[in-house]
Phi, psi and omega in degrees: 000131183276132180260111180264073181259078186285340179268357180055052180261155175286166181297321180294317179295321180293320177296318177298318179294319179296317179295318178298318178297318179294322178293320178294324177296315178296320178295324177295317177297319179296319179295319178297317179297314181296317179294321178296317178297319179296319179295323178295315179295319179295322178295319178294322178294321179295317178297321178296327180282331182274353175292150179295157183298328181296328181290337179279335184267345182285148179289158179293132181295332177236084182272093183290340181284342181263002178289134179258118179256118181272129179251124180282138178285133179263124180271135177265135181270000000 
């Protein structure tokens, strides 16, 4: 097996460099994910602000919190 050690680093230094590169790569992926999520939330907030004022005052067409669920009392014998 050919060893392409062009920087003439020891095995420990090369392993440390490889691990550091992998950690930086993972941090970059995490940063991209967080920024993408932030942009989606910011876009939804922007759309909410440009909607007319009347749309904010109208009641929800499916207001699940106002549904009345009747529970029948169970009699114990």
